[in-house]
N, C-alpha and C positions, 0 to 999 in steps of 0.2 A: 695510355695515360688516361685515367678517369677524372671526371670533374662533375661537380654537382651544380646544376643551374638553380640559383637561389630564387629566381622569379620566372614567371612564364615567359616563354620565347615569343617574340612578336615578329611579324613579317610585313614588309612593304613590297608592293608589286606595281610595276609600271604597265599600265594597260596599253592596248593597241592604239588608242587615241592620244597616248602620251600623258594622260592623267594618272595620278598616283593613288592607289589604295594603300593608306598608311596605317601602321601599327595594328595589323590584323592579328587575331589570336592564331598562332601558327598551327596548332592541331586541327583547326577547322577551316583553313584556307582551301577553297575548292580547287581541285586539280585542274578543272577546266579553265579557271582564271590563270593558273600558272602556265598552262599549255599555250595560251594566247598572249602571254606577257611579252613585252619588249625588253631588250637588254637594259639593265639598270644603269650602267655607265655608258658614256660615249667616249670615243678616243679621237685624238688628232694625230696627224703625221707631222713631224717636225725634224729639222736637221739635228743630228746627234742623239736622237731618242734611243733609249736602251732596249726597247722591246720591238719585235717585228710584228706589227699589227696588220690586220686586213680582214677580208671577207672571203668566204669559200662557198661556191654554189653546191648545195647539198642535194643529192638525188632523193634522199629520204624526205626532206622537207619540200623540195621543189622551189627553193628560194635560197638566198644568201644567208649564211650564218657567220657571225663575227668571231674573231679570235684575237688574242693580244700577245701571243708569242708563237714561235715555231713549235714549241712543245704542245701548246693548246691546239695548234693546227694538226699535229700528229694525232691527238686524241679525237679530234673532230673527224679525221679521215677514218679512224678505226670505227667510230660510231656510225658513220655513213656506210661503211662496208658491212656492218653487222646486220644480218637479215632480221634479227629479233628486235632491233631498234626501230620503232615506228615514227618517232618524232624527236626533234632535238631543239632545245631552247638554250640560248646563251645568256649568261648572267640573269637567271630567271627571277631572282628575288633578293632582297636584303633581309638578313636575319639580325635580330638584336636581342641580347640577353644581359641580365645583371649577374655578374660573377664577382663575388667578394667585394661588393659595393662599387664595382666599376662597370660601366656599360660597355659591352663588347658588341662589335658589329662585324658582319662578314657577308660577302657576296660570293656564293659558289660560282664556279665557272660554267657548268652545264647541268641541265636537267634532261635526262634521257627517259623517254616513255617507251618501255620495252614490254615484250609479251608477258614477262613474269613480274611486271610492276615497275614503278618509277625508280630511277637511279639518279642520285645527286652526286656530281663529280667535281672534285677539286684537282687541279693540275699543278704540280710543283716539282722542280728539279730535285733529284734524290739527295743531293748534298745539302739541301735546305730543310729537309724534313725534321731534323733533330734540333733545330733552333727552338728555344722555349716558346717564343711567341707563336710560331707556326704550329708547334705541337699542341699548344693550348687551344688555339683557334679550331684546329681540325678535331680535337677531342670533343669540345662542346657542340660543334656542328654535327658531328657523328651522332651524339646523343639525341639532338633535336630531330635529325632525319630518321633514325632508327625508331624513335618513339612513335612515328606514324606507320611503322611496319614497312618502311621503304629501305632501300639499300644505299649505302654511302661508300664512295670509292675515292681514294687518293691515288692519282695516276702519275707515274714518273716515266723516265726514259724507257721506251720499249726496245725489244730486240731490233737493232738497226736493219737487219736483213729482211725481217718481216715488214717493217715500216717502208722500206724501199719498194717491196713488191706491192703493198697496198697502194702506195703513191702512184706506182706505174699503172695499176689496174684502174685507179680513179680516172685516168684519162679516157676510159671507156664507159663511164657511168651514165651518160645522157641518153635516155631512151630515144629521144626525137632524132638523133643522128643516125639511127639504124633502120634499114628497110625491114618492116615487120614481117614481110613474107620470107626474107632471108633468115631472120632470127627464128621464125617458126620452122623453117626447113632444117636448120641446124639443131634445134631442140628436138626434132622428130627422130634424130639419129641417136642410137644408144651410145652415149659418150663414156659411160662407166667403164673404167679399165683401159680406155684409149689414151695414148700419149698426146701431149699437146701438138707435137709435130704431125701426127696422123690426123688429128682433128682439123688442123689447118688445111690439109689436103683432101678432106672428105667429100667435097663437092667439086669435082674436076671441071664441070661446066660453068663454074662461077669464078671470077677473079679471086686469086688466093688472098690478096690484101683485105678484101671485103669479108671473106670467110674467117680469116684470122681475127679481124676486128669483132665479128659477131661472136666468136668463141670466147674472146676475152671479155666481151660484154656479159656473156652468160656466167663467166667465172666471177666477175664483179657482182652481179646480181644474185649470186648464190644458187643458180640452177645446178652448177657443179662446183666441186671444191678440189683443191690440191694442196700439198704441203708448201708453206711459204717461208720456211726457215733457211732457204738457200735461193740464189738467183734463179728466176724462172728460165726454163730451157725447153727445147723440143722433147726432152726425155721425161719431163714431168708427167706423172699419171693423173688422169682425171677420175674423180669419184662422184657418184650421184649423191646429192645432198640428202641428209637424213630427213 
């Protein structure tokens, strides 16, 4: 769905000290300001609320990142798992544009700073994508984002099998919980072509649960990869990351 923005797009950003930089010219908003921005909205927990909100400790950021639904948490897990994503910002800015004489406002869900450039992400259940108001909002937001040479992504429900595997591996994301000498010993072994079961047994002098945890940590951190479209098992083959 195409749409023409009749007036320049403006952006407002909440700085780290909670002050607001308001009505900035969107094409010239410094990426550094967006990188350090605070979430535009705050949320509360209350009885009977419709959304599952919370915060997730991200290994990419080294801090907590908020989400407002389980679907947003899913996108956050995938972003944290992706080695090309270097930083994650939740609710990074408020966009405002005049469309057909009406002021439209929108707060994207995430800004991902990736190796190949910034990615602005909106998360929405698939069954809601074709609602006229949603389609219009995403259309003009896409125009604004692409005008800067950035990528825009609308993310809906992922393959549930892949999501479950990523969620499981996220339990091994914290570097500080692993003995660096053990991780280095595991990394020194050629894991390419080895099954997960063999990898768990490769250091017979070390307790297997510790080796298993180190292998899964390396799988989370991208040192090795495997297919994730079926439940992880001892038969999964490990491959060296490209």
